[in-house]
N, CA, C and O atoms as a GROMACS GRO file, in nm:
protein
  524
    1MET      N    1  -6.310  10.273 -23.517
    1MET     CA    2  -6.323  10.233 -23.660
    1MET      C    3  -6.236  10.182 -23.677
    1MET      O    4  -6.150  10.229 -23.602
    2CYS      N    5  -6.167  10.047 -23.780
    2CYS     CA    6  -6.064  10.010 -23.808
    2CYS      C    7  -6.025  10.081 -23.928
    2CYS      O    8  -6.084  10.047 -24.030
    3LEU      N    9  -5.943  10.169 -23.937
    3LEU     CA   10  -5.891  10.207 -24.061
    3LEU      C   11  -5.849  10.135 -24.209
    3LEU      O   12  -5.834  10.196 -24.314
    4LEU      N   13  -5.836   9.997 -24.191
    4LEU     CA   14  -5.820   9.886 -24.280
    4LEU      C   15  -5.934   9.805 -24.343
    4LEU      O   16  -5.960   9.770 -24.459
    5CYS      N   17  -5.980   9.793 -24.252
    5CYS     CA   18  -6.136   9.715 -24.292
    5CYS      C   19  -6.286   9.783 -24.283
    5CYS      O   20  -6.380   9.733 -24.344
    6HIS      N   21  -6.297   9.876 -24.218
    6HIS     CA   22  -6.337   9.982 -24.131
    6HIS      C   23  -6.508   9.940 -24.114
    6HIS      O   24  -6.621   9.964 -24.157
    7LYS      N   25  -6.437   9.866 -24.027
    7LYS     CA   26  -6.524   9.791 -23.907
    7LYS      C   27  -6.554   9.874 -23.783
    7LYS      O   28  -6.463   9.938 -23.731
    8THR      N   29  -6.668   9.877 -23.737
    8THR     CA   30  -6.672   9.964 -23.638
    8THR      C   31  -6.683   9.884 -23.491
    8THR      O   32  -6.787   9.825 -23.460
    9LEU      N   33  -6.575   9.887 -23.411
    9LEU     CA   34  -6.546   9.824 -23.308
    9LEU      C   35  -6.629   9.871 -23.188
    9LEU      O   36  -6.698   9.973 -23.190
   10SER      N   37  -6.618   9.803 -23.100
   10SER     CA   38  -6.729   9.855 -22.980
   10SER      C   39  -6.612   9.866 -22.890
   10SER      O   40  -6.501   9.820 -22.915
   11ASN      N   41  -6.658   9.954 -22.744
   11ASN     CA   42  -6.549  10.016 -22.658
   11ASN      C   43  -6.465   9.918 -22.586
   11ASN      O   44  -6.348   9.951 -22.566
   12GLU      N   45  -6.511   9.784 -22.537
   12GLU     CA   46  -6.473   9.660 -22.526
   12GLU      C   47  -6.335   9.630 -22.607
   12GLU      O   48  -6.230   9.587 -22.559
   13ALA      N   49  -6.366   9.670 -22.766
   13ALA     CA   50  -6.268   9.627 -22.853
   13ALA      C   51  -6.164   9.757 -22.887
   13ALA      O   52  -6.096   9.758 -22.989
   14MET      N   53  -6.164   9.830 -22.820
   14MET     CA   54  -6.051   9.934 -22.797
   14MET      C   55  -5.922   9.925 -22.734
   14MET      O   56  -5.814   9.978 -22.761
   15LYS      N   57  -5.953   9.857 -22.657
   15LYS     CA   58  -5.833   9.796 -22.563
   15LYS      C   59  -5.724   9.790 -22.639
   15LYS      O   60  -5.746   9.773 -22.759
   16PRO      N   61  -5.594   9.800 -22.599
   16PRO     CA   62  -5.499   9.781 -22.681
   16PRO      C   63  -5.474   9.639 -22.658
   16PRO      O   64  -5.440   9.626 -22.776
   17SER      N   65  -5.463   9.539 -22.619
   17SER     CA   66  -5.488   9.414 -22.626
   17SER      C   67  -5.613   9.380 -22.748
   17SER      O   68  -5.575   9.365 -22.864
   18ARG      N   69  -5.716   9.373 -22.725
   18ARG     CA   70  -5.770   9.388 -22.830
   18ARG      C   71  -5.753   9.440 -22.976
   18ARG      O   72  -5.794   9.383 -23.077
   19LEU      N   73  -5.696   9.539 -22.969
   19LEU     CA   74  -5.686   9.581 -23.118
   19LEU      C   75  -5.562   9.524 -23.169
   19LEU      O   76  -5.524   9.531 -23.286
   20ARG      N   77  -5.495   9.461 -23.058
   20ARG     CA   78  -5.364   9.400 -23.116
   20ARG      C   79  -5.388   9.239 -23.201
   20ARG      O   80  -5.342   9.181 -23.300
   21GLU      N   81  -5.510   9.208 -23.075
   21GLU     CA   82  -5.568   9.068 -23.128
   21GLU      C   83  -5.627   9.096 -23.282
   21GLU      O   84  -5.585   9.017 -23.367
   22HIS      N   85  -5.710   9.188 -23.323
   22HIS     CA   86  -5.764   9.244 -23.408
   22HIS      C   87  -5.687   9.246 -23.524
   22HIS      O   88  -5.696   9.174 -23.624
   23LEU      N   89  -5.614   9.335 -23.500
   23LEU     CA   90  -5.510   9.324 -23.617
   23LEU      C   91  -5.440   9.214 -23.704
   23LEU      O   92  -5.435   9.210 -23.826
   24SER      N   93  -5.364   9.083 -23.572
   24SER     CA   94  -5.286   9.028 -23.644
   24SER      C   95  -5.411   8.894 -23.668
   24SER      O   96  -5.364   8.792 -23.717
   25THR      N   97  -5.567   8.890 -23.634
   25THR     CA   98  -5.621   8.802 -23.677
   25THR      C   99  -5.707   8.824 -23.816
   25THR      O  100  -5.715   8.729 -23.894
   26LYS      N  101  -5.764   8.934 -23.845
   26LYS     CA  102  -5.796   9.019 -23.943
   26LYS      C  103  -5.698   9.072 -24.066
   26LYS      O  104  -5.702   9.086 -24.188
   27HIS      N  105  -5.627   9.089 -23.976
   27HIS     CA  106  -5.477   9.236 -24.153
   27HIS      C  107  -5.371   9.122 -24.036
   27HIS      O  108  -5.346   9.154 -23.919
   28PRO      N  109  -5.325   8.998 -24.097
   28PRO     CA  110  -5.208   8.976 -24.039
   28PRO      C  111  -5.087   8.996 -24.124
   28PRO      O  112  -4.975   8.961 -24.086
   29ASN      N  113  -5.115   9.064 -24.266
   29ASN     CA  114  -5.022   9.092 -24.373
   29ASN      C  115  -4.959   9.246 -24.297
   29ASN      O  116  -4.838   9.269 -24.294
   30ASP      N  117  -5.068   9.348 -24.236
   30ASP     CA  118  -5.040   9.442 -24.203
   30ASP      C  119  -4.967   9.478 -24.044
   30ASP      O  120  -4.912   9.586 -24.025
   31LYS      N  121  -4.976   9.386 -23.952
   31LYS     CA  122  -4.950   9.380 -23.805
   31LYS      C  123  -4.810   9.410 -23.784
   31LYS      O  124  -4.766   9.439 -23.672
   32ASP      N  125  -4.747   9.405 -23.875
   32ASP     CA  126  -4.537   9.421 -23.847
   32ASP      C  127  -4.527   9.604 -23.937
   32ASP      O  128  -4.424   9.671 -23.935
   33LYS      N  129  -4.648   9.646 -24.000
   33LYS     CA  130  -4.593   9.758 -24.041
   33LYS      C  131  -4.545   9.853 -23.984
   33LYS      O  132  -4.570   9.857 -23.864
   34PRO      N  133  -4.458   9.968 -24.042
   34PRO     CA  134  -4.475  10.088 -23.933
   34PRO      C  135  -4.570  10.188 -23.872
   34PRO      O  136  -4.681  10.188 -23.926
   35ILE      N  137  -4.556  10.265 -23.782
   35ILE     CA  138  -4.691  10.370 -23.738
   35ILE      C  139  -4.720  10.454 -23.852
   35ILE      O  140  -4.832  10.497 -23.879
   36GLU      N  141  -4.595  10.481 -23.931
   36GLU     CA  142  -4.643  10.606 -24.015
   36GLU      C  143  -4.720  10.554 -24.104
   36GLU      O  144  -4.782  10.630 -24.178
   37TYR      N  145  -4.732  10.428 -24.116
   37TYR     CA  146  -4.845  10.337 -24.269
   37TYR      C  147  -4.964  10.368 -24.205
   37TYR      O  148  -5.047  10.438 -24.263
   38PHE      N  149  -4.990  10.317 -24.072
   38PHE     CA  150  -5.126  10.372 -24.034
   38PHE      C  151  -5.155  10.521 -24.031
   38PHE      O  152  -5.268  10.560 -24.063
   39GLN      N  153  -5.080  10.590 -24.002
   39GLN     CA  154  -5.059  10.728 -24.011
   39GLN      C  155  -5.111  10.781 -24.118
   39GLN      O  156  -5.211  10.851 -24.110
   40GLU      N  157  -5.050  10.756 -24.238
   40GLU     CA  158  -5.061  10.789 -24.369
   40GLU      C  159  -5.214  10.753 -24.433
   40GLU      O  160  -5.280  10.819 -24.513
   41ILE      N  161  -5.248  10.618 -24.366
   41ILE     CA  162  -5.395  10.586 -24.390
   41ILE      C  163  -5.520  10.675 -24.307
   41ILE      O  164  -5.627  10.713 -24.354
   42TYR      N  165  -5.464  10.693 -24.169
   42TYR     CA  166  -5.578  10.808 -24.142
   42TYR      C  167  -5.594  10.928 -24.213
   42TYR      O  168  -5.701  10.971 -24.256
   43LYS      N  169  -5.463  10.992 -24.227
   43LYS     CA  170  -5.486  11.122 -24.319
   43LYS      C  171  -5.548  11.109 -24.410
   43LYS      O  172  -5.596  11.217 -24.445
   44LYS      N  173  -5.585  10.998 -24.495
   44LYS     CA  174  -5.610  10.975 -24.633
   44LYS      C  175  -5.808  10.961 -24.568
   44LYS      O  176  -5.902  11.021 -24.620
   45PHE      N  177  -5.815  10.878 -24.464
   45PHE     CA  178  -5.991  10.883 -24.405
   45PHE      C  179  -5.993  10.982 -24.356
   45PHE      O  180  -6.109  11.024 -24.367
   46GLN      N  181  -5.897  11.093 -24.277
   46GLN     CA  182  -5.958  11.183 -24.229
   46GLN      C  183  -6.080  11.281 -24.379
   46GLN      O  184  -6.199  11.311 -24.388
   47ASN      N  185  -5.945  11.296 -24.473
   47ASN     CA  186  -6.038  11.374 -24.640
   47ASN      C  187  -6.094  11.256 -24.672
   47ASN      O  188  -6.025  11.225 -24.769
   48CYS      N  189  -6.157  11.185 -24.661
   48CYS     CA  190  -6.246  11.091 -24.703
   48CYS      C  191  -6.409  11.133 -24.584
   48CYS      O  192  -6.520  11.164 -24.628
   49SER      N  193  -6.390  11.127 -24.504
   49SER     CA  194  -6.437  11.177 -24.357
   49SER      C  195  -6.532  11.317 -24.443
   49SER      O  196  -6.651  11.318 -24.477
   50THR      N  197  -6.428  11.423 -24.458
   50THR     CA  198  -6.473  11.521 -24.523
   50THR      C  199  -6.643  11.533 -24.586
   50THR      O  200  -6.739  11.606 -24.563
   51ILE      N  201  -6.607  11.383 -24.703
   51ILE     CA  202  -6.657  11.369 -24.816
   51ILE      C  203  -6.805  11.330 -24.745
   51ILE      O  204  -6.912  11.382 -24.776
   52ILE      N  205  -6.786  11.232 -24.649
   52ILE     CA  206  -6.912  11.154 -24.590
   52ILE      C  207  -6.956  11.273 -24.501
   52ILE      O  208  -7.061  11.247 -24.442
   53ALA      N  209  -6.907  11.390 -24.477
   53ALA     CA  210  -7.028  11.500 -24.387
   53ALA      C  211  -7.047  11.568 -24.498
   53ALA      O  212  -7.130  11.655 -24.474
   54SER      N  213  -7.016  11.571 -24.591
   54SER     CA  214  -7.094  11.681 -24.689
   54SER      C  215  -7.213  11.587 -24.768
   54SER      O  216  -7.284  11.642 -24.853
   55PHE      N  217  -7.229  11.466 -24.740
   55PHE     CA  218  -7.344  11.362 -24.759
   55PHE      C  219  -7.413  11.387 -24.679
   55PHE      O  220  -7.534  11.382 -24.701
   56LYS      N  221  -7.350  11.433 -24.525
   56LYS     CA  222  -7.473  11.402 -24.454
   56LYS      C  223  -7.526  11.508 -24.479
   56LYS      O  224  -7.640  11.483 -24.519
   57LYS      N  225  -7.502  11.652 -24.478
   57LYS     CA  226  -7.531  11.753 -24.524
   57LYS      C  227  -7.643  11.773 -24.639
   57LYS      O  228  -7.724  11.865 -24.646
   58GLN      N  229  -7.628  11.672 -24.722
   58GLN     CA  230  -7.723  11.661 -24.847
   58GLN      C  231  -7.869  11.630 -24.765
   58GLN      O  232  -7.973  11.694 -24.755
   59HIS      N  233  -7.812  11.469 -24.700
   59HIS     CA  234  -7.924  11.412 -24.652
   59HIS      C  235  -8.006  11.508 -24.532
   59HIS      O  236  -8.126  11.497 -24.512
   60ALA      N  237  -7.926  11.592 -24.466
   60ALA     CA  238  -8.006  11.661 -24.366
   60ALA      C  239  -8.116  11.791 -24.448
   60ALA      O  240  -8.213  11.845 -24.395
   61ALA      N  241  -8.075  11.809 -24.555
   61ALA     CA  242  -8.120  11.892 -24.647
   61ALA      C  243  -8.285  11.839 -24.732
   61ALA      O  244  -8.386  11.895 -24.774
   62ASN      N  245  -8.224  11.684 -24.720
   62ASN     CA  246  -8.322  11.618 -24.793
   62ASN      C  247  -8.428  11.607 -24.670
   62ASN      O  248  -8.541  11.595 -24.716
   63GLU      N  249  -8.426  11.607 -24.570
   63GLU     CA  250  -8.467  11.523 -24.427
   63GLU      C  251  -8.575  11.680 -24.406
   63GLU      O  252  -8.695  11.683 -24.378
   64ASP      N  253  -8.471  11.810 -24.433
   64ASP     CA  254  -8.554  11.902 -24.459
   64ASP      C  255  -8.701  11.926 -24.487
   64ASP      O  256  -8.803  11.963 -24.429
   65GLY      N  257  -8.664  11.891 -24.596
   65GLY     CA  258  -8.773  11.931 -24.746
   65GLY      C  259  -8.848  11.820 -24.731
   65GLY      O  260  -8.916  11.784 -24.826
   66LEU      N  261  -8.848  11.742 -24.601
   66LEU     CA  262  -8.955  11.622 -24.602
   66LEU      C  263  -9.065  11.626 -24.502
   66LEU      O  264  -9.178  11.578 -24.506
   67ILE      N  265  -8.999  11.700 -24.405
   67ILE     CA  266  -9.063  11.794 -24.260
   67ILE      C  267  -9.132  11.910 -24.333
   67ILE      O  268  -9.249  11.939 -24.311
   68VAL      N  269  -9.049  11.980 -24.426
   68VAL     CA  270  -9.184  12.065 -24.508
   68VAL      C  271  -9.287  12.050 -24.555
   68VAL      O  272  -9.384  12.123 -24.539
   69ALA      N  273  -9.277  11.893 -24.664
   69ALA     CA  274  -9.373  11.847 -24.733
   69ALA      C  275  -9.494  11.806 -24.634
   69ALA      O  276  -9.614  11.804 -24.661
   70TYR      N  277  -9.423  11.771 -24.502
   70TYR     CA  278  -9.556  11.718 -24.419
   70TYR      C  279  -9.588  11.812 -24.370
   70TYR      O  280  -9.710  11.808 -24.360
   71ARG      N  281  -9.532  11.941 -24.313
   71ARG     CA  282  -9.624  12.034 -24.252
   71ARG      C  283  -9.720  12.065 -24.393
   71ARG      O  284  -9.843  12.068 -24.391
   72ILE      N  285  -9.635  12.087 -24.512
   72ILE     CA  286  -9.720  12.199 -24.610
   72ILE      C  287  -9.857  12.088 -24.648
   72ILE      O  288  -9.970  12.135 -24.656
   73SER      N  289  -9.834  11.954 -24.667
   73SER     CA  290  -9.970  11.881 -24.652
   73SER      C  291 -10.038  11.876 -24.534
   73SER      O  292 -10.158  11.855 -24.551
   74GLN      N  293  -9.996  11.891 -24.393
   74GLN     CA  294 -10.115  11.941 -24.312
   74GLN      C  295 -10.188  12.045 -24.279
   74GLN      O  296 -10.277  12.046 -24.194
   75LEU      N  297 -10.123  12.202 -24.396
   75LEU     CA  298 -10.207  12.306 -24.380
   75LEU      C  299 -10.312  12.277 -24.557
   75LEU      O  300 -10.412  12.342 -24.587
   76ILE      N  301 -10.271  12.203 -24.613
   76ILE     CA  302 -10.368  12.140 -24.703
   76ILE      C  303 -10.483  12.082 -24.638
   76ILE      O  304 -10.600  12.120 -24.652
   77ALA      N  305 -10.446  12.000 -24.576
   77ALA     CA  306 -10.566  11.925 -24.501
   77ALA      C  307 -10.644  11.987 -24.416
   77ALA      O  308 -10.760  11.948 -24.396
   78LYS      N  309 -10.590  12.095 -24.353
   78LYS     CA  310 -10.684  12.215 -24.284
   78LYS      C  311 -10.766  12.284 -24.373
   78LYS      O  312 -10.884  12.319 -24.368
   79SER      N  313 -10.648  12.302 -24.483
   79SER     CA  314 -10.766  12.415 -24.553
   79SER      C  315 -10.922  12.404 -24.627
   79SER      O  316 -11.009  12.484 -24.662
   80GLY      N  317 -10.902  12.219 -24.632
   80GLY     CA  318 -11.002  12.172 -24.698
   80GLY      C  319 -11.027  12.168 -24.860
   80GLY      O  320 -11.121  12.119 -24.923
   81LYS      N  321 -10.880  12.256 -24.916
   81LYS     CA  322 -10.872  12.251 -25.069
   81LYS      C  323 -10.845  12.146 -25.101
   81LYS      O  324 -10.807  12.054 -25.028
   82SER      N  325 -10.863  12.144 -25.231
   82SER     CA  326 -10.818  11.990 -25.335
   82SER      C  327 -10.671  12.007 -25.286
   82SER      O  328 -10.610  12.108 -25.251
   83TYR      N  329 -10.629  11.859 -25.297
   83TYR     CA  330 -10.492  11.769 -25.280
   83TYR      C  331 -10.372  11.842 -25.403
   83TYR      O  332 -10.254  11.807 -25.409
   84ASN      N  333 -10.405  11.897 -25.451
   84ASN     CA  334 -10.321  11.946 -25.581
   84ASN      C  335 -10.316  12.050 -25.618
   84ASN      O  336 -10.295  12.091 -25.732
   85ILE      N  337 -10.347  12.139 -25.466
   85ILE     CA  338 -10.319  12.282 -25.468
   85ILE      C  339 -10.134  12.289 -25.393
   85ILE      O  340 -10.075  12.387 -25.348
   86GLY      N  341 -10.096  12.172 -25.403
   86GLY     CA  342  -9.944  12.188 -25.363
   86GLY      C  343  -9.854  12.200 -25.484
   86GLY      O  344  -9.741  12.246 -25.469
   87GLU      N  345  -9.894  12.162 -25.601
   87GLU     CA  346  -9.828  12.165 -25.727
   87GLU      C  347  -9.858  12.267 -25.805
   87GLU      O  348  -9.786  12.326 -25.886
   88THR      N  349  -9.992  12.286 -25.769
   88THR     CA  350 -10.062  12.414 -25.864
   88THR      C  351 -10.020  12.558 -25.820
   88THR      O  352  -9.968  12.640 -25.895
   89VAL      N  353 -10.045  12.574 -25.713
   89VAL     CA  354 -10.024  12.678 -25.632
   89VAL      C  355  -9.924  12.730 -25.549
   89VAL      O  356  -9.861  12.835 -25.565
   90ILE      N  357  -9.909  12.617 -25.429
   90ILE     CA  358  -9.803  12.644 -25.315
   90ILE      C  359  -9.625  12.643 -25.379
   90ILE      O  360  -9.535  12.721 -25.350
   91ILE      N  361  -9.622  12.519 -25.477
   91ILE     CA  362  -9.462  12.543 -25.499
   91ILE      C  363  -9.442  12.639 -25.624
   91ILE      O  364  -9.326  12.678 -25.630
   92PRO      N  365  -9.514  12.680 -25.712
   92PRO     CA  366  -9.510  12.804 -25.754
   92PRO      C  367  -9.504  12.949 -25.707
   92PRO      O  368  -9.433  13.038 -25.754
   93SER      N  369  -9.582  12.956 -25.617
   93SER     CA  370  -9.576  13.072 -25.494
   93SER      C  371  -9.489  13.088 -25.404
   93SER      O  372  -9.480  13.187 -25.332
   94ILE      N  373  -9.408  12.973 -25.401
   94ILE     CA  374  -9.273  12.961 -25.325
   94ILE      C  375  -9.147  12.990 -25.425
   94ILE      O  376  -9.050  13.044 -25.372
   95LYS      N  377  -9.141  12.961 -25.553
   95LYS     CA  378  -9.056  12.977 -25.636
   95LYS      C  379  -9.053  13.147 -25.651
   95LYS      O  380  -8.965  13.226 -25.616
   96GLU      N  381  -9.158  13.166 -25.702
   96GLU     CA  382  -9.198  13.305 -25.728
   96GLU      C  383  -9.115  13.403 -25.588
   96GLU      O  384  -9.022  13.483 -25.596
   97PHE      N  385  -9.182  13.362 -25.488
   97PHE     CA  386  -9.150  13.466 -25.386
   97PHE      C  387  -8.972  13.452 -25.353
   97PHE      O  388  -8.903  13.544 -25.308
   98ILE      N  389  -8.912  13.277 -25.396
   98ILE     CA  390  -8.763  13.323 -25.384
   98ILE      C  391  -8.709  13.405 -25.482
   98ILE      O  392  -8.643  13.502 -25.444
   99SER      N  393  -8.723  13.385 -25.598
   99SER     CA  394  -8.664  13.443 -25.708
   99SER      C  395  -8.663  13.590 -25.708
   99SER      O  396  -8.566  13.660 -25.736
  100THR      N  397  -8.832  13.651 -25.657
  100THR     CA  398  -8.832  13.791 -25.712
  100THR      C  399  -8.820  13.861 -25.586
  100THR      O  400  -8.798  13.981 -25.601
  101VAL      N  401  -8.828  13.816 -25.444
  101VAL     CA  402  -8.834  13.917 -25.337
  101VAL      C  403  -8.657  13.845 -25.286
  101VAL      O  404  -8.572  13.934 -25.283
  102MET      N  405  -8.620  13.742 -25.260
  102MET     CA  406  -8.477  13.721 -25.245
  102MET      C  407  -8.399  13.723 -25.322
  102MET      O  408  -8.284  13.717 -25.278
  103HIS      N  409  -8.414  13.732 -25.461
  103HIS     CA  410  -8.332  13.720 -25.566
  103HIS      C  411  -8.215  13.666 -25.567
  103HIS      O  412  -8.102  13.713 -25.580
  104GLN      N  413  -8.277  13.504 -25.544
  104GLN     CA  414  -8.175  13.377 -25.539
  104GLN      C  415  -8.195  13.276 -25.636
  104GLN      O  416  -8.265  13.306 -25.734
  105ASP      N  417  -8.151  13.172 -25.628
  105ASP     CA  418  -8.178  13.104 -25.724
  105ASP      C  419  -8.282  12.954 -25.653
  105ASP      O  420  -8.255  12.898 -25.546
  106ILE      N  421  -8.361  12.928 -25.716
  106ILE     CA  422  -8.452  12.799 -25.715
  106ILE      C  423  -8.363  12.698 -25.607
  106ILE      O  424  -8.256  12.649 -25.643
  107PRO      N  425  -8.403  12.682 -25.516
  107PRO     CA  426  -8.265  12.557 -25.431
  107PRO      C  427  -8.351  12.404 -25.504
  107PRO      O  428  -8.464  12.384 -25.548
  108GLU      N  429  -8.276  12.352 -25.493
  108GLU     CA  430  -8.285  12.171 -25.581
  108GLU      C  431  -8.378  12.124 -25.466
  108GLU      O  432  -8.481  12.081 -25.518
  109ILE      N  433  -8.382  12.115 -25.344
  109ILE     CA  434  -8.490  12.080 -25.275
  109ILE      C  435  -8.624  12.106 -25.305
  109ILE      O  436  -8.718  12.026 -25.306
  110LEU      N  437  -8.623  12.258 -25.335
  110LEU     CA  438  -8.757  12.307 -25.378
  110LEU      C  439  -8.814  12.207 -25.515
  110LEU      O  440  -8.917  12.140 -25.517
  111LYS      N  441  -8.733  12.218 -25.601
  111LYS     CA  442  -8.738  12.160 -25.735
  111LYS      C  443  -8.776  12.013 -25.727
  111LYS      O  444  -8.834  11.959 -25.821
  112THR      N  445  -8.738  11.940 -25.601
  112THR     CA  446  -8.810  11.837 -25.577
  112THR      C  447  -8.881  11.794 -25.468
  112THR      O  448  -8.887  11.682 -25.417
  113LEU      N  449  -8.938  11.909 -25.438
  113LEU     CA  450  -9.023  11.891 -25.300
  113LEU      C  451  -9.151  11.840 -25.392
  113LEU      O  452  -9.195  11.880 -25.500
  114PRO      N  453  -9.202  11.707 -25.280
  114PRO     CA  454  -9.321  11.584 -25.354
  114PRO      C  455  -9.443  11.666 -25.303
  114PRO      O  456  -9.492  11.658 -25.190
  115LEU      N  457  -9.473  11.724 -25.377
  115LEU     CA  458  -9.631  11.772 -25.309
  115LEU      C  459  -9.757  11.727 -25.414
  115LEU      O  460  -9.864  11.788 -25.408
  116SER      N  461  -9.736  11.615 -25.513
  116SER     CA  462  -9.839  11.596 -25.573
  116SER      C  463  -9.983  11.533 -25.488
  116SER      O  464  -9.979  11.508 -25.367
  117ASP      N  465 -10.073  11.518 -25.550
  117ASP     CA  466 -10.221  11.528 -25.501
  117ASP      C  467 -10.214  11.374 -25.408
  117ASP      O  468 -10.259  11.361 -25.294
  118SER      N  469 -10.163  11.294 -25.468
  118SER     CA  470 -10.179  11.147 -25.420
  118SER      C  471 -10.100  11.117 -25.285
  118SER      O  472 -10.146  11.060 -25.186
  119THR      N  473  -9.920  11.186 -25.310
  119THR     CA  474  -9.838  11.212 -25.200
  119THR      C  475  -9.910  11.265 -25.054
  119THR      O  476  -9.914  11.224 -24.938
  120VAL      N  477  -9.972  11.396 -25.144
  120VAL     CA  478 -10.039  11.465 -24.993
  120VAL      C  479 -10.132  11.378 -24.921
  120VAL      O  480 -10.107  11.340 -24.806
  121LYS      N  481 -10.245  11.343 -24.990
  121LYS     CA  482 -10.300  11.222 -24.965
  121LYS      C  483 -10.258  11.156 -24.847
  121LYS      O  484 -10.309  11.172 -24.736
  122GLN      N  485 -10.123  11.047 -24.887
  122GLN     CA  486 -10.072  10.990 -24.832
  122GLN      C  487 -10.018  11.019 -24.702
  122GLN      O  488 -10.033  10.948 -24.603
  123ARG      N  489  -9.930  11.166 -24.708
  123ARG     CA  490  -9.890  11.199 -24.588
  123ARG      C  491 -10.012  11.239 -24.482
  123ARG      O  492  -9.992  11.205 -24.365
  124ILE      N  493 -10.148  11.314 -24.517
  124ILE     CA  494 -10.283  11.329 -24.400
  124ILE      C  495 -10.270  11.197 -24.412
  124ILE      O  496 -10.190  11.152 -24.329
  125GLU      N  497 -10.321  11.110 -24.488
  125GLU     CA  498 -10.352  10.948 -24.397
  125GLU      C  499 -10.265  10.939 -24.259
  125GLU      O  500 -10.302  10.938 -24.141
  126GLU      N  501 -10.078  10.931 -24.343
  126GLU     CA  502 -10.007  10.856 -24.221
  126GLU      C  503 -10.030  10.950 -24.102
  126GLU      O  504 -10.038  10.904 -23.988
  127MET      N  505 -10.040  11.080 -24.126
  127MET     CA  506 -10.029  11.168 -23.968
  127MET      C  507 -10.188  11.159 -23.896
  127MET      O  508 -10.212  11.188 -23.779
  128ALA      N  509 -10.289  11.111 -24.000
  128ALA     CA  510 -10.434  11.076 -23.913
  128ALA      C  511 -10.404  10.971 -23.834
  128ALA      O  512 -10.452  10.969 -23.720
  129VAL      N  513 -10.304  10.844 -23.886
  129VAL     CA  514 -10.337  10.772 -23.816
  129VAL      C  515 -10.230  10.772 -23.665
  129VAL      O  516 -10.242  10.690 -23.574
  130ASN      N  517 -10.136  10.877 -23.670
  130ASN     CA  518 -10.061  10.887 -23.553
  130ASN      C  519 -10.134  10.992 -23.469
  130ASN      O  520 -10.072  11.014 -23.364
  131ILE      N  521 -10.250  11.068 -23.481
  131ILE     CA  522 -10.311  11.140 -23.406
  131ILE      C  523 -10.415  11.036 -23.306
  131ILE      O  524 -10.488  11.086 -23.220
   0.00000   0.00000   0.00000
């Protein structure tokens, strides 16, 4: 990745001659800068990458929540119960379990777990198409 324009470069473009060409054509004002200038940019980029990693963790948590929502929807479909059981029984039960047995605060992902009757119905229909 180019540290100046944040463009992802191909493996072919990583050759020194291609990197020089990219620098001279895309960033002519920076081509004569000392190596320390680019090292400083790289250090700043590394600090930003830790922020990006934290966003990836949050994305993974949201993805896990989506997987759980689909699995719960599948359980609701197998039970033959009303689709609104997710909102009325399952989520309150999970919250009660976490707070009482595990003595922990309710995770944010559980507060936003989409189990409304229309969402459950839509997920069941999606899963039925893929069977």
